[in-house]
C-alpha positions in Angstrom: 1.8 21.8 2.4 -1.7 20.5 2.3 -0.8 17.1 0.8 -1.3 13.9 2.9 2.5 13.3 2.9 4.9 16.0 3.9 7.3 16.2 0.9 10.1 17.8 2.9 10.4 14.7 5.0 12.0 13.0 2.0 14.6 15.6 1.4 18.1 14.4 2.1 20.0 16.6 4.5 22.3 19.1 2.7 25.9 19.2 3.5 27.1 22.7 4.4 30.4 23.8 2.8 32.1 24.7 6.1 32.3 21.3 7.8 35.1 19.6 9.6 36.3 16.7 7.4 35.7 13.4 9.3 37.0 10.6 7.0 36.9 8.0 9.8 33.1 8.3 10.0 32.7 8.3 6.3 34.8 5.1 6.2 32.5 3.5 8.8 29.5 4.4 6.8 31.1 3.0 3.7 31.7 -0.3 5.6 28.1 -0.3 6.7 26.9 -0.1 3.1 27.9 -3.7 2.8 26.1 -4.8 6.0 22.4 -5.4 6.8 22.1 -2.4 9.2 24.1 0.6 10.0 23.1 2.0 13.4 24.0 5.6 14.3 23.0 5.9 17.9 23.8 8.8 20.1 22.1 11.5 22.3 20.8 14.7 20.8 23.2 17.1 19.3 26.0 14.6 18.4 25.8 15.5 14.7 24.2 12.3 13.4 22.3 14.0 10.6 25.3 16.2 9.7 27.5 13.0 9.3 24.9 11.5 7.1 24.7 14.7 5.0 28.5 14.6 4.5 28.4 10.9 3.6 25.6 11.4 1.1 27.5 14.3 -0.5 30.6 12.3 -1.1 31.5 11.0 -4.6 30.9 7.3 -4.8 32.6 4.9 -7.1 29.6 2.8 -7.5 26.0 3.7 -8.4 23.8 3.8 -5.3 20.1 4.7 -4.8 19.2 6.7 -1.7 15.7 6.6 -0.1 15.7 9.1 2.9 12.9 9.7 5.5 13.1 12.2 8.3 10.7 10.7 10.9 8.6 12.3 13.6 6.2 11.3 16.3 3.2 10.9 13.9 5.2 8.0 12.2 5.0 5.8 15.4 1.8 4.4 13.8 2.8 1.6 11.5 0.5 2.8 8.7 2.1 6.2 8.6 5.7 4.8 9.0 5.5 2.4 6.2 3.6 4.8 3.9 6.5 7.2 4.2 9.2 4.5 3.9 7.7 2.8 0.8 7.0 6.2 -0.8 10.7 7.1 -0.3 11.8 3.8 -1.8 9.4 4.3 -4.7 10.7 7.8 -5.3 14.3 6.7 -5.3 13.7 3.5 -7.3 10.5 4.2 -9.3 8.1 1.2 -9.3 9.2 -0.6 -6.2 6.2 0.5 -4.2 3.7 0.9 -7.1 1.7 -2.2 -6.1 1.3 -1.4 -2.4 1.1 2.3 -2.0 -2.6 2.5 -2.7 -3.0 -0.3 -0.1 -1.0 1.7 2.5 -2.9 4.9 1.7 -6.1 3.0 2.5 -4.6 1.9 5.8 -5.7 -1.7 5.5 -2.9 -4.2 4.5 -0.7 -6.2 6.9 2.9 -5.0 7.1 4.3 -8.3 6.0 2.2 -8.3 2.9 3.5 -4.8 2.0 7.1 -5.6 2.8 7.2 -8.9 0.9 6.1 -7.2 -2.3 8.5 -4.2 -1.8 11.5 -6.3 -0.9 11.0 -8.5 -4.0 10.9 -5.3 -6.2 14.0 -3.8 -4.5 15.9 -7.1 -4.9 15.2 -7.0 -8.6 17.0 -3.7 -9.1 20.5 -3.7 -10.4 21.8 -0.9 -8.1 22.5 -0.8 -4.4 19.7 0.9 -2.4 20.4 2.7 0.9 17.3 3.2 3.1 18.1 6.0 5.6 15.8 6.6 8.5 16.6 9.7 10.4 15.3 10.5 13.9 14.1 6.9 14.2 13.6 7.3 18.0 10.5 9.4 17.3 8.8 6.6 15.5 10.1 3.6 17.4 7.4 1.3 18.9 6.2 -2.2 18.9 4.2 -2.0 15.7 7.0 -0.3 13.8 9.7 -2.6 15.3 7.8 -5.8 14.1 7.9 -4.6 10.5 11.4 -3.4 10.7 12.6 -6.7 12.1 10.9 -8.5 9.2 12.6 -6.1 6.7 16.0 -6.7 8.2 15.6 -10.5 8.3 14.3 -10.7 4.7 16.1 -7.8 3.0 17.6 -8.5 -0.5 21.5 -8.3 -0.7 21.3 -4.9 -2.5 19.3 -3.2 0.3 21.2 -1.6 3.2 19.4 0.1 6.1 20.8 3.1 8.0 19.1 4.1 11.2 19.9 7.4 13.0 18.4 7.6 16.5 18.8 9.1 19.9 18.2 5.7 21.6 18.8 2.1 20.7 15.9 0.9 18.7 13.7 -2.1 19.5 15.4 -4.3 16.9 17.4 -7.6 17.0 20.7 -5.9 17.4 22.4 -8.7 19.3 21.5 -11.2 16.6 22.7 -8.9 13.8 25.9 -8.2 15.8 26.6 -11.9 16.2 26.2 -12.5 12.5 28.5 -9.6 11.6 25.7 -7.8 9.9 25.6 -4.7 12.1 27.9 -1.7 11.9 27.6 0.7 14.8 28.4 4.3 15.1 28.0 5.5 18.7 28.5 8.6 20.7 32.1 7.7 21.3 32.6 7.6 17.5 30.8 10.9 16.9 32.5 12.9 19.6 34.9 15.4 18.2 38.6 14.7 18.8 40.9 17.4 20.0 42.0 17.9 16.4 38.5 18.1 15.1 37.5 20.5 17.9 40.4 22.8 17.1 39.5 22.6 13.4 35.8 23.4 14.2 36.6 26.4 16.4 39.3 27.8 14.2 38.2 27.1 10.6 34.4 26.9 10.9 33.7 29.1 13.9 36.4 31.6 12.8 37.6 31.9 16.4 41.3 31.7 17.1 41.9 29.6 20.2 45.0 28.3 22.0 45.8 24.6 22.3 45.0 24.8 26.0 41.7 26.4 25.4 40.8 23.7 22.8 41.8 21.0 25.2 39.7 22.5 28.0 36.6 22.9 25.8 37.0 19.4 24.3 37.3 18.0 27.8 34.3 19.9 29.2 32.0 19.1 26.2 33.4 15.6 25.7 33.3 16.3 22.0 29.6 17.0 22.0 29.0 18.7 18.7 25.9 20.7 19.7 27.6 22.0 22.8 30.6 23.0 20.7 28.3 24.8 18.2 26.5 26.6 21.0 29.8 27.5 22.6 31.1 28.9 19.4 28.0 31.1 19.1 28.4 32.2 22.7 32.0 33.2 22.2 31.1 35.6 19.3 31.9 39.2 20.4 33.6 38.1 23.6 37.0 39.3 24.7 37.1 37.0 27.7 37.2 33.7 25.7 39.6 32.1 28.2 37.3 32.9 31.2 34.3 31.7 29.3 35.9 28.4 28.5 37.3 28.0 32.1 33.8 28.5 33.5 32.1 26.2 31.1 31.3 23.1 33.1 28.4 20.8 34.1 26.4 17.8 32.9 25.1 17.6 29.3 21.6 18.9 30.3 23.1 21.8 32.3 25.5 22.6 29.5 22.6 22.9 27.1 20.7 25.1 29.5 23.7 27.3 30.1 24.6 27.7 26.5 21.0 28.3 25.5 20.9 31.0 28.1 24.1 32.5 26.6 22.8 32.3 23.0 19.3 33.6 23.8 20.5 36.3 26.2 22.5 37.8 23.3 19.5 38.1 21.1 17.2 41.1 21.1 13.9 40.8 23.0 12.1 40.7 19.7 14.2 37.8 18.4 14.1 35.8 21.6 10.3 36.2 21.9 9.9 35.1 18.2 12.2 32.0 18.8 10.4 30.9 21.9 6.8 31.4 20.8 7.3 29.8 17.3 9.0 26.8 18.9 5.5 25.2 19.3 5.4 24.8 15.4 6.7 21.7 13.6 7.3 23.8 10.5 7.8 27.6 10.2 6.4 29.7 7.4 5.9 33.5 7.2 2.1 33.5 7.1 1.8 30.8 9.8 4.1 32.6 12.2 2.3 35.9 11.6 -1.0 34.2 12.6 0.4 32.5 15.6 2.2 35.6 16.9 -0.5 38.1 15.8 2.1 40.2 14.0 3.6 40.8 10.6 7.1 40.5 9.1 7.7 36.9 10.1 9.1 35.9 6.7 11.8 38.6 7.0 12.5 37.4 10.5 13.0 33.8 9.4 15.4 34.9 6.7 17.3 36.9 9.3 17.5 33.9 11.6 18.8 31.7 8.8 21.5 34.2 8.0 22.5 34.3 11.7 22.8 30.5 11.7 20.4 30.2 14.6 19.6 26.5 14.1 17.1 27.1 11.4 16.8 24.4 8.7 15.3 25.2 5.3 12.8 22.7 4.1 12.6 23.7 0.5 14.6 25.5 -2.1 12.4 28.6 -2.1 13.0 29.4 1.6 9.3 29.2 2.2 9.3 26.6 5.0 11.7 26.0 7.7 12.1 24.1 11.0 14.3 24.5 14.0 17.1 22.2 14.8 15.5 19.6 17.0 17.8 20.1 19.9 17.4 23.9 19.7 13.6 23.5 19.5 13.7 21.4 22.6 15.6 24.1 24.4 13.3 26.9 23.1 10.2 25.0 24.2 11.7 24.5 27.7 12.4 28.2 28.0 8.9 29.0 26.7 7.4 26.7 29.4 9.5 28.5 32.0 9.2 32.1 30.8 5.7 32.3 29.3 3.7 29.2 30.4 0.4 31.1 30.1 0.8 31.9 26.4 1.3 28.3 25.2 -2.3 27.3 24.8 -3.1 30.5 22.9 -0.2 29.9 20.5 -1.4 26.4 19.7 -5.0 27.6 19.3 -4.0 30.2 16.8 -1.9 27.7 14.9 -5.0 25.4 14.9 -7.1 28.2 13.5 -4.6 29.0 10.8 -4.5 25.4 9.6 -8.2 25.1 9.8 -8.7 28.2 7.7 -6.2 27.0 5.1 -8.0 23.6 4.8 -5.5 21.4 6.6 -7.5 19.6 9.2 -4.7 17.2 10.4 -2.3 19.9 11.9 -5.4 21.9 13.0 -6.5 19.0 15.1 -3.0 18.3 16.4 -2.5 21.9 17.7 -6.0 21.9 19.2 -5.0 18.7 21.1 -1.7 20.3 22.2 -3.6 23.3 23.5 -5.7 21.0 25.6 -8.8 22.1 23.8 -10.3 18.7 23.3 -13.7 20.2 22.5 -12.2 22.2 19.6 -10.3 19.2 18.4 -13.5 17.1 18.4 -15.3 19.9 16.5 -12.6 19.9 13.9 -12.7 16.1 13.5 -16.5 16.1 13.1 -16.3 18.8 10.4 -13.5 17.1 8.6 -14.9 13.6 8.6 -17.2 13.7 5.6 -14.4 14.9 3.3 -11.9 12.5 4.8 -14.3 9.6 4.2 -15.1 10.8 0.6 -11.3 10.8 -0.1 -10.8 7.4 1.5 -8.7 8.8 4.4 -10.2 6.7 7.2 -6.7 5.9 8.4 -6.3 9.5 9.6 -9.6 9.2 11.6 -8.3 5.9 13.0 -5.2 7.6 14.4 -7.3 10.4 16.1 -9.3 7.7 17.9 -6.2 7.2 20.1 -6.0 10.9 21.0 -9.5 11.8 22.0 -10.6 10.6 25.5 -13.5 8.1 25.6 -15.6 10.4 27.8 -15.5 13.0 25.0 -16.4 10.5 22.3 -19.2 9.2 24.4 -20.9 12.6 24.5 -20.4 13.1 20.7 -22.3 10.5 18.7 -21.2 12.0 15.4 -17.6 11.6 16.4 -18.3 8.2 17.8 -19.9 6.9 14.6 -17.1 8.4 12.6 -14.6 6.4 14.6 -16.7 3.2 14.1 -16.5 3.7 10.4 -12.7 4.2 10.7 -12.4 1.0 12.7 -14.4 -1.0 10.2 -12.5 0.3 7.2 -9.3 -0.8 8.9 -10.8 -4.3 9.5 -10.7 -3.8 13.3 -14.0 -5.2 14.3 -13.3 -6.3 17.9 -14.5 -3.0 19.5 -17.2 -2.1 17.1 -20.1 -3.8 18.8 -19.4 -2.1 22.1 -19.2 1.3 20.5 -22.4 0.8 18.6 -24.2 -0.2 21.8 -23.0 3.0 23.5 -24.2 5.1 20.6 -27.6 3.3 20.6 -28.0 4.2 24.3 -27.7 7.9 23.2 -30.6 7.6 20.7 -33.2 9.2 23.0 -30.9 12.1 23.7 -30.2 12.4 19.9 -33.9 12.5 19.2 -34.4 15.1 21.9 -31.6 17.2 20.5 -33.2 17.1 17.1 -36.7 17.9 18.3 -38.1 21.1 16.7 -38.4 22.8 20.1 -34.9 21.9 21.3 -32.7 24.8 22.3 -29.8 24.7 19.8 -27.5 26.8 22.0 -28.0 24.8 25.2 -25.9 21.6 25.4 -25.7 20.5 29.1 -23.7 17.4 30.0 -26.9 15.3 29.9 -27.3 16.2 26.2 -25.3 15.0 23.2 -22.9 17.4 21.6 -22.8 17.9 17.8 -21.4 20.6 15.5 -23.7 19.8 12.6 -27.3 18.7 13.3 -27.5 17.4 9.8 -24.8 14.8 10.6 -26.5 14.1 14.0 -29.7 13.3 12.2 -27.9 10.6 10.2 -26.8 8.7 13.3 -29.8 6.3 13.6 -29.4 5.1 10.0 -25.6 5.0 10.3 -25.9 2.7 13.4 -28.0 0.2 11.4 -25.6 0.5 8.4 -22.7 -0.5 10.6 -24.7 -3.3 12.2 -25.3 -4.6 8.7 -21.6 -4.4 7.9 -20.7 -6.3 11.1 -23.3 -9.0 10.3 -21.8 -9.3 6.8 -18.3 -9.9 8.0 -19.5 -12.5 10.5 -21.4 -14.4 7.8 -24.9 -13.7 9.1 -26.6 -12.8 5.8 -30.2 -12.6 7.1 -29.1 -10.1 9.7 -27.2 -8.2 7.1 -30.4 -7.8 5.1 -32.4 -6.9 8.2 -30.1 -4.1 9.3 -29.6 -2.8 5.8 -33.4 -2.5 5.4 -33.6 -0.7 8.7 -30.8 1.7 7.7 -32.8 2.6 4.5 -35.9 3.2 6.5 -34.1 5.4 9.1 -32.1 7.4 6.5 -32.9 11.1 6.2 -34.3 12.4 2.9 -31.0 13.6 1.6 -28.8 10.8 3.0 -28.0 9.1 -0.3 -24.7 7.7 1.1 -26.3 5.6 3.9 -29.1 4.3 1.6 -26.5 3.5 -1.1 -24.2 1.8 1.5 -27.1 -0.3 2.9 -28.1 -1.4 -0.6 -24.5 -2.3 -1.3 -24.1 -4.4 1.9 -27.3 -6.2 1.1 -26.0 -6.8 -2.4 -22.8 -8.3 -1.0 -24.8 -10.7 1.2 -26.9 -11.8 -1.9 -23.7 -12.2 -3.8 -22.0 -14.3 -1.1 -25.1 -16.5 -1.0 -25.1 -17.0 -4.7 -28.2 -14.9 -5.3 -26.7 -13.0 -8.2 -29.8 -11.4 -9.7 -30.7 -10.0 -6.3 -27.2 -8.8 -5.8 -27.3 -6.9 -9.2 -30.5 -5.2 -8.3 -29.1 -4.1 -4.9 -25.9 -2.8 -6.5 -27.7 -0.8 -9.2 -29.6 1.0 -6.3 -26.3 1.5 -4.6 -24.7 3.0 -7.7 -27.6 5.4 -8.2 -27.3 6.7 -4.6 -23.5 7.1 -4.8 -23.7 9.0 -8.0 -26.3 11.4 -6.5 -24.0 11.9 -3.5 -21.0 12.5 -5.9 -19.1 9.6 -4.4 -17.8 8.8 -7.9 -14.8 6.6 -6.9 -17.2 4.5 -4.7 -19.7 4.3 -7.6 -16.9 3.1 -10.0 -16.0 0.4 -7.4 -19.7 -0.7 -7.5 -19.6 -0.9 -11.3 -16.7 -3.3 -10.9 -18.7 -5.6 -8.7 -21.7 -5.5 -11.0 -19.5 -6.5 -14.0 -17.8 -9.3 -12.0 -21.2 -10.8 -11.1 -22.3 -10.5 -14.8 -19.1 -12.4 -15.8 -20.0 -15.1 -13.3 -23.4 -15.3 -15.0 -21.7 -15.6 -18.4 -23.1 -12.3 -19.6 -20.0 -10.9 -21.2 -21.8 -8.3 -23.3 -23.5 -6.9 -20.2 -20.3 -6.9 -18.3 -18.6 -5.0 -21.2 -21.5 -2.5 -21.2 -21.2 -2.0 -17.4 -17.5 -1.3 -17.7 -18.1 1.2 -20.5 -20.8 2.9 -18.4 -18.2 3.2 -15.6 -15.8 4.8 -17.9 -18.4 7.3 -19.0 -19.3 8.2 -15.4 -15.6 8.6 -14.6 -15.0 10.8 -17.6 -17.8 13.1 -16.5 -16.0 14.2 -13.4 -14.1 17.4 -13.3 -10.3 17.2 -13.1 -8.4 14.0 -13.5 -9.9 10.5 -13.7 -11.2 9.3 -10.3 -9.8 6.3 -8.4 -11.1 3.1 -9.8 -10.7 4.1 -13.5 -7.6 1.9 -13.8 -9.5 -1.1 -12.3 -12.2 -0.6 -15.1 -9.6 -1.2 -17.8 -8.4 -4.3 -16.0 -12.0 -5.5 -16.0 -12.3 -4.9 -19.7 -9.1 -6.9 -20.2 -10.7 -9.8 -18.4 -13.8 -9.7 -20.7 -11.5 -9.7 -23.7 -9.6 -12.7 -22.3 -12.9 -14.6 -21.8 -13.6 -14.0 -25.5 -10.1 -15.1 -26.5 -9.1 -11.6 -27.7 -5.6 -11.4 -26.4 -4.7 -8.2 -28.3 -7.5 -6.2 -26.7 -6.6 -7.6 -23.3 -3.0 -6.4 -23.7 -4.2 -3.0 -24.8 -6.6 -2.6 -21.8 -3.9 -3.6 -19.3 -1.6 -1.1 -21.0 -4.3 1.6 -20.5 -4.6 0.6 -16.8 -0.8 0.8 -16.3 -0.7 4.1 -18.1 -3.2 5.6 -15.7 -1.0 4.4 -12.8 -1.7 3.1 -9.3 -3.0 6.5 -8.2 -6.1 5.9 -10.4 -6.7 2.5 -8.9 -8.8 1.4 -5.9 -6.9 -0.3 -3.0 -7.7 -3.7 -4.7 -6.1 -2.7 -8.0 -2.7 -4.1 -7.1 -3.9 -7.7 -6.9 -6.6 -7.3 -9.5 -4.2 -6.2 -12.2 -1.8 -9.0 -11.4 -4.5 -11.6 -11.4 -5.7 -10.6 -14.9 -2.2 -10.3 -16.1 -1.8 -13.9 -15.0 -4.8 -14.8 -17.0 -3.2 -13.2 -20.1 0.1 -15.0 -19.5 -1.7 -18.3 -19.2 -3.6 -17.7 -22.4 -0.2 -17.0 -24.1 1.1 -20.4 -22.8 3.4 -18.9 -20.2 2.3 -20.9 -17.2 5.4 -20.2 -15.1 5.0 -16.5 -15.6 1.3 -16.7 -14.8 2.1 -18.6 -11.6 4.6 -15.9 -10.6 2.0 -13.2 -11.2 -0.5 -15.0 -9.0 2.0 -15.3 -6.3 2.6 -11.5 -6.5 -1.1 -10.9 -6.4 -1.4 -13.0 -3.2 1.3 -10.9 -1.6 -0.6 -7.7 -2.2 -4.1 -9.0 -1.8 -6.4 -6.7 0.1 -9.7 -8.1 1.1 -12.7 -5.9 1.6 -16.4 -6.7 2.3 -16.7 -8.5 -1.0 -16.9 -12.3 -0.9 -13.7 -13.9 -2.0 -15.4 -16.2 -4.6 -12.3 -16.6 -6.7 -9.5 -17.1 -4.2 -6.0 -16.6 -5.5 -4.7 -19.8 -3.9 -7.2 -21.8 -6.0 -6.1 -19.9 -9.1 -2.5 -20.9 -8.3 -3.6 -24.5 -7.9 -5.2 -24.5 -11.3 -1.9 -23.4 -12.9 -0.1 -26.1 -10.9 -2.5 -28.7 -12.4 -1.5 -27.5 -15.9 2.2 -27.6 -14.9 1.6 -31.3 -13.9 2.5 -30.6 -10.2 -0.4 -32.6 -8.8 1.5 -33.1 -5.5 1.4 -29.4 -4.9 -2.3 -29.2 -5.7 -3.1 -32.1 -3.4 -1.3 -30.2 -0.6 -3.3 -27.1 -1.5 -6.6 -29.1 -1.1 -5.4 -30.4 2.3 -4.2 -27.1 3.6 -7.5 -25.3 2.6 -9.7 -28.2 3.6 -11.3 -28.8 0.2 -13.0 -32.2 -0.1 -15.4 -33.8 -2.5 -17.8 -34.8 0.3 -18.4 -31.2 1.6 -21.6 -29.4 1.3 -21.4 -27.2 -1.7 -21.8 -23.4 -1.5 -21.3 -20.5 -3.9 -18.6 -19.1 -1.7 -16.4 -22.2 -2.3 -17.6 -23.2 -5.7 -14.4 -22.1 -7.4 -12.4 -24.2 -5.0 -14.6 -27.3 -5.6 -14.3 -26.9 -9.4 -10.6 -26.7 -8.9 -10.7 -29.9 -6.8 -12.7 -31.7 -9.6 -10.1 -30.6 -12.1 -7.4 -32.1 -9.8 -9.3 -35.4 -9.4 -9.8 -35.6 -13.2 -6.1 -35.1 -13.8 -5.1 -37.7 -11.2 -7.7 -40.2 -12.5 -6.7 -39.7 -16.1 -3.0 -40.2 -15.3 -3.6 -43.4 -13.5 -6.4 -44.7 -15.6 -8.3 -45.1 -12.4 -12.0 -45.7 -13.3 -13.1 -45.4 -9.7 -11.4 -42.0 -9.3 -13.1 -40.9 -12.5 -16.5 -42.0 -11.2 -15.9 -39.9 -8.0 -14.9 -37.0 -10.2 -18.1 -37.3 -12.2 -20.2 -37.3 -9.1 -18.7 -34.1 -7.8 -19.1 -32.5 -11.2 -22.7 -33.4 -11.4 -23.4 -31.8 -8.0 -21.5 -28.7 -9.1 -23.4 -28.6 -12.4 -26.8 -28.9 -10.6 -25.9 -26.0 -8.2 -24.5 -23.7 -10.9 -27.4 -24.3 -13.2 -29.9 -23.6 -10.5 -28.1 -20.4 -9.6 -27.9 -19.1 -13.1 -24.1 -19.1 -13.1 -23.4 -19.9 -16.7 -19.7 -19.3 -16.5 -19.4 -22.1 -13.9 -21.9 -24.3 -15.8 -19.8 -24.1 -19.0 -16.6 -24.9 -17.1 -18.2 -27.9 -15.4 -19.6 -29.2 -18.6 -16.1 -29.1 -20.2 -14.7 -31.0 -17.3 -17.6 -33.5 -17.5 -16.8 -34.0 -21.2 -13.2 -34.7 -20.5 -14.0 -37.1 -17.6 -16.4 -39.0 -19.8 -13.9 -39.2 -22.6 -11.2 -40.4 -20.1 -13.7 -43.2 -19.2 -13.8 -44.3 -22.9 -17.1 -42.8 -23.9 -16.2 -40.4 -26.6 -19.7 -40.1 -28.1 -21.3 -39.2 -24.8 -18.4 -36.8 -24.2 -19.0 -35.0 -27.5 -22.7 -34.6 -26.6 -21.8 -33.0 -23.3 -19.3 -30.7 -25.0 -22.0 -29.7 -27.5 -24.1 -28.5 -24.6 -21.2 -26.4 -23.3 -20.6 -24.9 -26.7 -24.2 -23.9 -27.2 -24.2 -22.2 -23.8 -21.0 -20.3 -24.6 -21.9 -19.3 -28.2 -24.2 -16.3 -27.5 -21.5 -14.5 -25.5 -18.5 -15.7 -27.5 -16.9 -17.4 -24.4 -13.7 -19.0 -25.5 -11.2 -19.0 -22.6 -12.6 -22.0 -20.7 -12.2 -24.3 -23.8 -8.8 -23.1 -24.7 -7.5 -23.6 -21.1 -8.1 -27.4 -21.7 -7.2 -27.5 -25.3 -4.5 -30.1 -25.0 -7.1 -32.8 -24.1 -10.2 -31.1 -25.5 -9.1 -30.5 -29.1 -9.9 -34.1 -30.3 -13.4 -33.8 -28.9 -13.9 -30.4 -30.5 -12.7 -31.9 -33.8 -15.2 -34.7 -33.4 -18.0 -32.2 -32.7 -17.2 -30.1 -35.8 -17.7 -33.2 -37.9 -21.3 -33.4 -36.6 -23.5 -31.6 -39.1 -25.9 -30.6 -36.3 -23.2 -29.1 -34.2 -23.3 -25.5 -33.1 -21.5 -23.2 -35.6 -19.5 -21.8 -32.7 -17.6 -25.2 -32.5 -15.6 -24.2 -35.6 -14.5 -20.9 -33.8 -13.5 -22.9 -30.8 -11.5 -25.4 -32.9 -9.6 -22.6 -34.5 -8.8 -21.1 -31.1 -7.7 -24.5 -29.8 -5.4 -25.0 -32.8 -3.9 -21.5 -32.7 -0.1 -21.6 -32.5 0.4 -20.7 -28.9 3.0 -22.4 -26.7 1.5 -24.8 -24.2 2.6 -27.4 -21.7 2.6 -31.1 -22.6 -0.5 -33.2 -21.8 -0.4 -35.3 -18.7 1.9 -38.3 -19.1 3.4 -37.2 -22.4 6.9 -35.9 -23.2 7.6 -32.2 -23.8 7.5 -31.2 -27.5 10.8 -30.5 -29.2 11.5 -27.3 -31.2 14.1 -28.0 -33.8 16.1 -25.5 -35.9 18.9 -25.6 -38.3 21.4 -24.6 -35.6 20.3 -26.9 -32.8 17.3 -27.9 -30.7 15.6 -27.1 -27.4 14.3 -29.9 -25.1 11.7 -27.4 -23.8 10.6 -24.6 -26.1 10.2 -21.0 -25.0 6.8 -19.8 -24.2 5.3 -16.9 -26.2 6.1 -14.5 -23.4 9.6 -15.8 -23.0 10.1 -15.2 -26.8 9.0 -11.6 -26.2 11.5 -11.2 -23.3 14.3 -12.8 -25.4 13.7 -10.3 -28.2 13.7 -7.4 -25.7 17.0 -8.7 -24.2 18.4 -8.1 -27.7 17.9 -4.3 -27.3 19.3 -1.5 -25.2 16.5 -1.7 -22.6 17.5 -2.5 -19.1 15.5 -4.9 -16.8 12.9 -2.3 -15.4 12.4 -0.9 -18.9 11.7 -4.4 -20.3 9.2 -5.1 -17.5 7.5 -1.8 -18.3 7.3 -2.7 -22.0 5.7 -6.0 -21.1 3.4 -4.6 -18.4 4.7 -7.0 -15.8 6.6 -6.5 -12.6 10.4 -6.6 -12.6 10.2 -9.7 -10.5 8.1 -11.5 -13.1 10.5 -10.3 -15.8 13.4 -11.8 -13.9 11.5 -15.1 -13.6 11.1 -15.2 -17.4 14.8 -14.4 -17.9 15.9 -17.1 -15.5 13.7 -19.6 -17.4 15.3 -18.6 -20.7 18.8 -19.0 -19.2 17.8 -22.5 -17.9 16.4 -23.6 -21.2 19.4 -22.2 -23.2 21.9 -23.5 -20.7 23.5 -20.1 -20.3 24.2 -17.7 -17.4 24.0 -14.2 -18.7 22.1 -11.9 -21.1 24.8 -11.8 -23.8 25.0 -15.5 -24.0 21.2 -15.8 -24.1 21.0 -13.4 -27.1 23.8 -15.3 -28.9 22.1 -18.7 -28.3 18.8 -17.2 -29.5 20.5 -16.2 -32.8 22.0 -19.7 -33.1 18.5 -21.2 -32.8 17.0 -18.8 -35.3 14.8 -17.2 -32.7 16.4 -13.8 -33.2 17.2 -12.0 -36.5 
């Protein structure tokens, strides 16, 4: 059970054979399957989970998909809660969480970003999906409630939520109730009726009772299922059943205490002691219990307890792991506190030691905290931190920050700096400066502690505390590293370089991670400032350090940055070589491919697209998808969609490309890298090609993009997009003044890109300049400008920029080819521009018609829509078609709807029939 997620929390409760039939509750749950929310709310022991188990075990007449999560206190953190929920949904309906699970594991995305993507995927599924959250009260809180409210308000029609809880959740119940979207099952519904009580005691409990005794017990328990179960156990072996029932009185709490006394008092001392002492554990296993109790034979005892039906719930099919029924565990812990209060701390400490020895730091820390041994917990956290950071588990460190008192953290600089890193990785920068200042005030004590003559065993309160002096020695450099990171996110690039240099100077001889991190931060600052050659040098240094430290996933991530910069410089061959080197480094690791490998294939697809090699791009995206999200970095979800959108655009499928960009924006996860190619601007460029200039002008207004602004590399992509917008508007209207303004902006952009060595932007601006000059009636000058762009693109075989504008650019390329002095590459570009790929009409012209012997289409299908149509004429279902095309189910549905609209049909069969009539299908 050493995985990050506890697999048994996804196991649906099993329905035991000997249950009282309760059709009225099953009927209520069936009704709730058509509502937004089914709320099962009742105190402990009312059989909520049992009712769910019986409902899930029923035979349903319609196909339903069930995603089940058994929640606990650790899920009160939104990051943990949604990681479990999305994982459950993805396991039940594979693929719905593929794009966001790596983001959740990294602990960085906003809840709404995650839910928007997941709800879109669920809504595209053909089956009904039931999301069941058991023991919700253990996770309920403001952070979780906000996301749950969003889910309920935006859930697709085929998603139904069932919440089982001991207390009403912090959700908009009144609003749902008023809309008729809430089905409620309360304690009054769950209480056993007299008939059900009799059935339970007679048939399940195998205890003959008279009608008067049933009535008395039903009255005294008020149908409380747990009390009935405990009463049935207490009656076993009794001859005085009548007297027992007659004396059975009291409030719910007293009833539980009384029955627990009766049950526990009938157990041997050995069993009772085992039950009470192991109640401190969330899960029960033979070896774990042996260690905690300092005994042997616990596995046999657990099997014995299960056979005796002593509220033991198996968590796997092998009977290796169990837990106590929650109510019974509460009672056992209460008795433990009463009977043996002095042993509790020792039990928790031994549990902590067992988990520590088995390599499970998270429960080891939890039990140390429960024992009140904050010092041990802090020691464990310090030891675990390097591994957790290497494995990108900063979210776990962030949760521990809330559990360790500030006064402890303040005396432990290693712990304090670890928490600083966790905060920064979670994009929580507000408290970082204060914490860094506190650690800086400890530097004299740190140096004294590290002095050769320091007494390693003496750690008075005036001194700092550290488990590992090696980690303590890294503190000065780490402080400067995080100052550099804080300066970067605030946009203070000179300060970033200053602190990065200090971090490198302060780093210990073997601290490759800090030196690499400092070089990387400095490289990011150079990149954001448009200093691309300097950024590359810094990143190469960073990669070397990370490889020495065996941080391979981080190194692969740095290769991606290097290649992205090289693409911006127009050095496609170098970018290809960088990606190939990254694959070689990844392949040299033991075990499976490291995280980031899938991103490398996405990058290779982008290089292929820049060269106009669509087949290679498809193959590389297929390789990335084959590796899966688990081999991607947190940014993979949006990166893969953004490049898939580039492919769709190259195929002429502009609507599909825009849908993919929208998906990419929903799962976008920023990091310290400058956002030099914002997705909102990518979407605007597609809207230009779709002739939706109104939407593009709104984009420019919303993002404050104007032609009069001072230019910067950070916003260069947006300003080029604005120039393209101005060109389209000026061309449509024949507005010479607007074209002059466009040419002014383009000249400023050209000067900046040329000075910065950004050939990719230079080529793009030259192409737009040629089009603007041509629109002004100066074709000869336009061809000369185009020739300059072609000569710059020729060495690297850069094609995509020209093909994007081929509707208007082809006549200029044709004129250039006729010039005997033209670059030979112009002929390659002309062939690419004339290739038979579906494309939208030019501004101001009517859509092209596609005629066949059987009829005609006003608007032809795009290349991707033709692929979808051909797959609709197969046995594949929607998710399988999406997988075949390497797109999301939502994007596949967008294509399908577009086909239906163009064909004037409303279903798949009619679309296939129409396709055959038009000669598009065999």
